[in-house]
DOVOBA-228980 format. One record per residue (C-alpha): residue number from 1; chain; x, y, z. Coordinates in steps of 0.2 Angstrom, whole numbers. Each point is the difference from the previous one (the first is absolute). Last residue first. Layout:
N
{NUM, A, {X, Y, Z}}
...
END
This chain:
421
{421, A, {64, 113, -133}}
{420, A, {-18, -6, 2}}
{419, A, {1, -18, 8}}
{418, A, {-12, -11, -8}}
{417, A, {-11, -12, 10}}
{416, A, {2, -9, 17}}
{415, A, {6, -17, -7}}
{414, A, {3, -12, 15}}
{413, A, {15, -11, 1}}
{412, A, {-6, -18, -1}}
{411, A, {6, -11, 16}}
{410, A, {17, -10, 0}}
{409, A, {9, 16, 3}}
{408, A, {-5, 5, 18}}
{407, A, {20, 0, 4}}
{406, A, {-2, -12, 13}}
{405, A, {-8, -13, -12}}
{404, A, {13, 4, -12}}
{403, A, {14, -1, 11}}
{402, A, {-7, -18, 7}}
{401, A, {-1, -6, -18}}
{400, A, {18, 6, -3}}
{399, A, {7, -9, 14}}
{398, A, {-8, -16, -4}}
{397, A, {8, 2, -17}}
{396, A, {16, 3, 7}}
{395, A, {1, -16, 11}}
{394, A, {14, -1, 14}}
{393, A, {-7, 15, 13}}
{392, A, {-18, -7, -3}}
{391, A, {6, -17, 6}}
{390, A, {10, 5, 13}}
{389, A, {-14, 12, 5}}
{388, A, {-14, -16, 1}}
{387, A, {12, -12, 10}}
{386, A, {0, 15, 14}}
{385, A, {-19, 0, -1}}
{384, A, {0, -19, 3}}
{383, A, {12, 0, 13}}
{382, A, {-8, 12, 9}}
{381, A, {-16, -8, -2}}
{380, A, {8, -17, 8}}
{379, A, {7, 10, 14}}
{378, A, {-16, 10, 5}}
{377, A, {8, 17, 2}}
{376, A, {-16, 9, -8}}
{375, A, {3, 18, -7}}
{374, A, {4, -7, -17}}
{373, A, {-15, -10, -3}}
{372, A, {-13, 11, 7}}
{371, A, {7, 15, -8}}
{370, A, {1, -9, -17}}
{369, A, {-17, -7, 2}}
{368, A, {-9, 17, 2}}
{367, A, {10, 9, -13}}
{366, A, {-5, -15, -13}}
{365, A, {-19, 1, 7}}
{364, A, {0, 20, -3}}
{363, A, {8, -1, -16}}
{362, A, {-12, -13, -7}}
{361, A, {-15, 9, 7}}
{360, A, {6, 16, -10}}
{359, A, {4, -9, -15}}
{358, A, {-17, -9, 1}}
{357, A, {-12, 15, 3}}
{356, A, {9, 12, -12}}
{355, A, {-8, -2, -17}}
{354, A, {-15, -7, 5}}
{353, A, {-3, 15, 10}}
{352, A, {3, 11, -13}}
{351, A, {-9, -6, -12}}
{350, A, {-15, -3, 12}}
{349, A, {0, 19, 2}}
{348, A, {-6, 2, -19}}
{347, A, {-14, -11, 0}}
{346, A, {-5, 3, 18}}
{345, A, {-2, 18, -5}}
{344, A, {8, 16, 7}}
{343, A, {9, 6, -16}}
{342, A, {-16, -1, -9}}
{341, A, {7, -3, -18}}
{340, A, {4, 13, -14}}
{339, A, {12, -10, -9}}
{338, A, {15, 12, 6}}
{337, A, {-6, 0, 17}}
{336, A, {-1, -17, 2}}
{335, A, {19, -1, -7}}
{334, A, {3, 12, 12}}
{333, A, {-8, -8, 15}}
{332, A, {9, -17, -3}}
{331, A, {17, 7, -2}}
{330, A, {-2, 9, 16}}
{329, A, {-5, -15, 10}}
{328, A, {13, -10, -8}}
{327, A, {15, 13, 3}}
{326, A, {-7, 4, 17}}
{325, A, {-2, -18, 6}}
{324, A, {18, -3, -5}}
{323, A, {5, 15, 9}}
{322, A, {-8, -8, 17}}
{321, A, {8, -15, -5}}
{320, A, {17, 7, 0}}
{319, A, {-4, 8, 17}}
{318, A, {-3, -17, 9}}
{317, A, {13, -8, -9}}
{316, A, {16, 4, 12}}
{315, A, {9, -17, -2}}
{314, A, {-6, -3, 19}}
{313, A, {-11, 14, 4}}
{312, A, {-16, -12, 5}}
{311, A, {-16, 3, -12}}
{310, A, {-14, 12, -1}}
{309, A, {-15, 0, -12}}
{308, A, {-15, 9, -6}}
{307, A, {2, 16, 11}}
{306, A, {18, -2, -1}}
{305, A, {2, 2, -18}}
{304, A, {-17, 3, -9}}
{303, A, {-19, -1, 3}}
{302, A, {-12, 3, -13}}
{301, A, {-19, 7, 2}}
{300, A, {-13, 4, -12}}
{299, A, {-11, -16, 3}}
{298, A, {13, -11, 9}}
{297, A, {18, -4, -2}}
{296, A, {16, -6, 8}}
{295, A, {-8, -16, 7}}
{294, A, {2, -11, 15}}
{293, A, {14, 12, 5}}
{292, A, {17, -8, 5}}
{291, A, {11, 5, 15}}
{290, A, {16, -8, 7}}
{289, A, {8, 11, 13}}
{288, A, {14, 11, 6}}
{287, A, {1, 10, 15}}
{286, A, {8, 17, -2}}
{285, A, {16, 8, 8}}
{284, A, {8, 16, -3}}
{283, A, {17, 3, 10}}
{282, A, {0, 19, 2}}
{281, A, {14, 12, -2}}
{280, A, {6, -10, -17}}
{279, A, {19, 2, -4}}
{278, A, {7, -13, 10}}
{277, A, {20, 1, -5}}
{276, A, {8, -16, -5}}
{275, A, {19, 1, -3}}
{274, A, {7, -11, -13}}
{273, A, {-11, -10, -11}}
{272, A, {12, -15, -4}}
{271, A, {3, 0, 19}}
{270, A, {-18, -1, 5}}
{269, A, {-3, -13, -16}}
{268, A, {12, -11, 8}}
{267, A, {-5, 2, 18}}
{266, A, {-18, -3, -3}}
{265, A, {-15, 11, -3}}
{264, A, {-10, -9, 15}}
{263, A, {15, 4, 12}}
{262, A, {0, 18, -7}}
{261, A, {-17, 3, 4}}
{260, A, {2, -6, 17}}
{259, A, {16, 12, 3}}
{258, A, {-10, 15, -8}}
{257, A, {-14, -4, 12}}
{256, A, {14, 2, 15}}
{255, A, {6, 15, -6}}
{254, A, {-18, 8, -5}}
{253, A, {-8, -5, 17}}
{252, A, {-11, -13, -1}}
{251, A, {-20, 2, 2}}
{250, A, {-3, -5, -17}}
{249, A, {11, -16, 0}}
{248, A, {-9, -6, 19}}
{247, A, {-19, 4, -7}}
{246, A, {4, -10, -16}}
{245, A, {7, -16, 9}}
{244, A, {-16, -9, 4}}
{243, A, {-9, 4, -16}}
{242, A, {15, -8, -10}}
{241, A, {12, 13, -10}}
{240, A, {0, 1, -19}}
{239, A, {13, 14, -3}}
{238, A, {-4, 10, -15}}
{237, A, {18, 11, -2}}
{236, A, {3, 14, -13}}
{235, A, {16, 2, -4}}
{234, A, {9, 17, -4}}
{233, A, {15, 0, -13}}
{232, A, {-5, 16, -6}}
{231, A, {-17, -6, -9}}
{230, A, {-6, -16, 8}}
{229, A, {4, -17, 1}}
{228, A, {-14, -12, 8}}
{227, A, {6, -12, 15}}
{226, A, {-14, -13, 4}}
{225, A, {-2, -11, 14}}
{224, A, {-11, -14, -1}}
{223, A, {-9, -7, 14}}
{222, A, {3, -3, 20}}
{221, A, {12, -15, -3}}
{220, A, {10, 10, -15}}
{219, A, {-2, -1, -18}}
{218, A, {10, 14, -9}}
{217, A, {-5, 8, -15}}
{216, A, {14, 13, -6}}
{215, A, {0, 13, -12}}
{214, A, {16, 5, -9}}
{213, A, {2, 17, -10}}
{212, A, {19, 0, 5}}
{211, A, {-4, 3, 18}}
{210, A, {14, 13, -1}}
{209, A, {10, 4, 16}}
{208, A, {-3, 11, 16}}
{207, A, {-18, -7, 1}}
{206, A, {-15, 13, 6}}
{205, A, {-14, -11, 6}}
{204, A, {-20, 1, -1}}
{203, A, {-11, -9, 11}}
{202, A, {-15, -12, -1}}
{201, A, {-7, -10, 13}}
{200, A, {-12, -14, -6}}
{199, A, {-10, -9, 14}}
{198, A, {-4, -19, 1}}
{197, A, {-10, -14, 7}}
{196, A, {-9, 2, -18}}
{195, A, {-19, 4, -2}}
{194, A, {-11, -10, -13}}
{193, A, {-13, 6, -11}}
{192, A, {-16, -5, -11}}
{191, A, {-10, 16, -5}}
{190, A, {-19, 5, 0}}
{189, A, {-7, 15, -10}}
{188, A, {-14, 8, 9}}
{187, A, {1, 16, -10}}
{186, A, {4, 10, 15}}
{185, A, {14, -10, 5}}
{184, A, {7, 1, -17}}
{183, A, {-1, 19, 0}}
{182, A, {7, 1, 15}}
{181, A, {16, -11, -5}}
{180, A, {11, -6, 15}}
{179, A, {12, -6, -12}}
{178, A, {2, 17, -9}}
{177, A, {-12, 12, -7}}
{176, A, {0, -3, -19}}
{175, A, {-18, -3, -1}}
{174, A, {-5, 5, -18}}
{173, A, {-18, 7, -3}}
{172, A, {-6, -2, -17}}
{171, A, {-13, 12, -11}}
{170, A, {2, 12, 15}}
{169, A, {-9, 11, 12}}
{168, A, {5, 11, 14}}
{167, A, {-10, 6, 15}}
{166, A, {6, 13, 14}}
{165, A, {-3, 0, 19}}
{164, A, {6, 16, 10}}
{163, A, {14, 12, -6}}
{162, A, {15, -10, 6}}
{161, A, {1, -11, -15}}
{160, A, {-11, -13, 8}}
{159, A, {-6, -13, -14}}
{158, A, {-16, -9, -5}}
{157, A, {3, -11, -15}}
{156, A, {-12, -5, -15}}
{155, A, {2, -13, -12}}
{154, A, {-9, 4, -19}}
{153, A, {-6, -8, -14}}
{152, A, {-16, -7, 7}}
{151, A, {-3, -16, -11}}
{150, A, {2, -11, 14}}
{149, A, {-13, 7, 11}}
{148, A, {-8, -14, 9}}
{147, A, {7, -18, -1}}
{146, A, {17, 6, -5}}
{145, A, {2, 15, 14}}
{144, A, {6, 16, -5}}
{143, A, {12, 9, 14}}
{142, A, {-2, 12, 12}}
{141, A, {16, 2, 11}}
{140, A, {3, 10, 16}}
{139, A, {10, 13, 9}}
{138, A, {15, -1, -11}}
{137, A, {14, 13, 7}}
{136, A, {5, 15, -11}}
{135, A, {17, 10, 1}}
{134, A, {1, 1, -16}}
{133, A, {-11, -2, -14}}
{132, A, {13, 0, -15}}
{131, A, {-9, 1, -15}}
{130, A, {7, -8, -15}}
{129, A, {-2, 5, -19}}
{128, A, {12, 14, -1}}
{127, A, {15, -11, 4}}
{126, A, {16, 10, 7}}
{125, A, {-6, -2, 18}}
{124, A, {-1, -18, -3}}
{123, A, {17, -1, -5}}
{122, A, {7, 10, 14}}
{121, A, {-9, -13, 12}}
{120, A, {6, -15, -9}}
{119, A, {19, 7, 2}}
{118, A, {0, 5, 17}}
{117, A, {-11, -16, 5}}
{116, A, {14, -11, -8}}
{115, A, {14, 10, 8}}
{114, A, {-7, -1, 17}}
{113, A, {-2, -17, -1}}
{112, A, {18, -2, -2}}
{111, A, {3, -11, -17}}
{110, A, {11, -16, -1}}
{109, A, {1, -5, -18}}
{108, A, {-1, -16, -11}}
{107, A, {8, -14, -6}}
{106, A, {11, 13, -8}}
{105, A, {10, 1, -17}}
{104, A, {-9, -13, -8}}
{103, A, {7, -16, -9}}
{102, A, {-9, -13, 11}}
{101, A, {17, -8, 8}}
{100, A, {7, 19, -2}}
{99, A, {-11, 4, 15}}
{98, A, {8, -9, 12}}
{97, A, {-9, -13, 13}}
{96, A, {13, -6, 12}}
{95, A, {-5, -16, 9}}
{94, A, {10, -2, 16}}
{93, A, {9, -17, 6}}
{92, A, {7, 3, 18}}
{91, A, {-15, -4, 9}}
{90, A, {1, 12, 17}}
{89, A, {-18, 6, -4}}
{88, A, {-6, -3, -15}}
{87, A, {6, 11, -14}}
{86, A, {-8, 10, -15}}
{85, A, {12, 13, -10}}
{84, A, {-9, 11, -12}}
{83, A, {9, 8, -13}}
{82, A, {0, 15, -12}}
{81, A, {-12, 9, 12}}
{80, A, {-2, 19, -7}}
{79, A, {-2, 13, 11}}
{78, A, {-14, 13, -3}}
{77, A, {5, 20, 2}}
{76, A, {-12, 16, -2}}
{75, A, {6, -1, -17}}
{74, A, {-6, -18, -2}}
{73, A, {-16, 2, 9}}
{72, A, {-5, 14, -13}}
{71, A, {6, -10, -15}}
{70, A, {-12, -15, 7}}
{69, A, {-16, 11, 0}}
{68, A, {-5, -3, -20}}
{67, A, {-14, -13, 2}}
{66, A, {11, -11, -11}}
{65, A, {16, 3, 10}}
{64, A, {-10, -4, 16}}
{63, A, {-6, -17, -8}}
{62, A, {17, -2, -5}}
{61, A, {7, 3, 19}}
{60, A, {-14, -12, 7}}
{59, A, {8, -14, -13}}
{58, A, {18, 3, 6}}
{57, A, {-6, -4, 18}}
{56, A, {-1, 14, 12}}
{55, A, {9, -3, 17}}
{54, A, {-11, 12, 11}}
{53, A, {9, 15, 12}}
{52, A, {-4, 5, 18}}
{51, A, {12, 12, 7}}
{50, A, {-13, 8, 12}}
{49, A, {1, 16, -9}}
{48, A, {-18, 4, -6}}
{47, A, {-8, 7, -17}}
{46, A, {-4, 17, 5}}
{45, A, {-4, 8, -16}}
{44, A, {-14, 12, 5}}
{43, A, {-12, -12, -8}}
{42, A, {8, -15, 8}}
{41, A, {-1, 9, 17}}
{40, A, {-19, 1, -1}}
{39, A, {-2, -17, 5}}
{38, A, {-19, -6, -4}}
{37, A, {2, -4, -19}}
{36, A, {-13, 0, -13}}
{35, A, {6, 0, -19}}
{34, A, {-12, 4, -13}}
{33, A, {2, -3, -18}}
{32, A, {-10, 7, -16}}
{31, A, {4, -11, -16}}
{30, A, {-1, 11, -15}}
{29, A, {18, 2, -2}}
{28, A, {6, -17, 3}}
{27, A, {2, -7, -17}}
{26, A, {13, 15, -2}}
{25, A, {13, -6, 12}}
{24, A, {14, 9, 5}}
{23, A, {-8, 13, 14}}
{22, A, {-17, -8, -3}}
{21, A, {-1, -11, 18}}
{20, A, {-7, -16, 0}}
{19, A, {16, -9, 5}}
{18, A, {4, 15, 9}}
{17, A, {-15, -3, 12}}
{16, A, {3, -20, 1}}
{15, A, {19, 6, 6}}
{14, A, {-9, 11, 13}}
{13, A, {-11, -14, 7}}
{12, A, {13, -12, 1}}
{11, A, {14, 11, 6}}
{10, A, {-11, 8, 14}}
{9, A, {-15, 12, -6}}
{8, A, {-13, -11, 5}}
{7, A, {-20, 0, -5}}
{6, A, {2, 0, -19}}
{5, A, {-15, 8, -8}}
{4, A, {-2, -5, -20}}
{3, A, {-12, 8, -13}}
{2, A, {-4, 15, 14}}
{1, A, {-16, 7, 2}}
END
C-alpha cells in the first residue's frame, strides 16, 4: 500500500511526486509514493519536441527551488523574463513591467515543457521512496463513501499495466491527470465550465537579433497574442485565433503562415528582431477553456492542477496555479505525516482545499474577464481598457501590485521541510 498514489506524470503530477520525494528532504523518508502514468515515452526519456513552453512565475520557480528540482531546469536551459510589455491592438501607449520595479532579478522564467519534464523525471528516479508505475492505465476507482465506510484507510484503483488487471491501494489518491481527468469523472465530481470561441496555436521561432529577455502580451481582435523569450534568441509564440480562422491558419503553407504571423507581431518588432525562421515542424494547437471543480477533495482523494481547474492562457497563469497547488498539498501532507495524522482524512484534505480554492477561483475569473474584455471590439469597452492601460503605465504602485500578483508572490510560499546538504 502507498501512502500517496499520484495519477498523472505530467508537470504537475511529477512536481508533487518530487515534493514528496526523499532526495533532499529527510522528513519524506518514510513516505511511500507511487506515480501512475500511461505514457511509456516519459519513462524512456521522450519528453516531446512540439516547442511548447510555459511562463513560470517567480513564485513557482521558488517552489521548485524549495523542492530541489530548479537547478536541474537551469542546467538544461531556462530564460529569464526581465520585462513584460502589454499592448492593445494599434493603441500606441504600451505598459512595460520591469523586474527592477519590484527589485527582483526576473519577473519569472520561460521554460520549455521538455526541459521541465526531463528535470522532474530525473529527480524522481533519484528518490528511493518513489515508485514509477509506467506505462499503466487506470481502469476503475474504489473509494470509501462518507455514509458507509468513512473509516476505511485505503482507496483502491484498478490498472492495466500490460499484464492483465492489477490493483493498487493508498491512503490518499491524487488526481493530476489533466483537464479531462478520468479520476475526477470516476469520483463523480461535478465541474462548472465555459468554452471560448478560440484556439491557441503554438510555434517556435528563431530570431536573428536578441529578444533582450522581453516578453510581449498583445491583445488583438481574436484574443491575446504572446511572444515568450527562449534560450538562444528563440521565441515561443502563443497565438489565440478565432475558431473560424484556425483551420485556415493551420493549413497555410509555411511562407504564407509566416507572412500572417509577422503581421500579428508588427513591423516595428519584426525589424528589431531581424529575420525570423520557423523552428517548429508542427503547429501545435489546443482549445482553451474555463473549468473549476465543485470540490477538490473527497475521502482519500484530492485533485490538483488541471484536474481541479483550468483557465484561459492569457497572462500564463494556468501552470502556475498547478504548481501552487503542489506546494500547498505537499506542505499539508508533510506536516500531517510529521504529526502522525491520517493523510487521506477529510480533516487534513480540507486544509489543502481551504488554502487553494479561492486563489484558483480568483485567478480563473480574472483571466476570463481579461480575455473577454480585450477581445471585444465594442468601442466603449475599447476606450475603457485603453484608459486602464494608460493609468497602469502612469502609476508605479499599481504596476508593482500587478507584477506581484502575476509573479505569485501575494500568496504564502510553502515550507516543504529541511533540505539536507
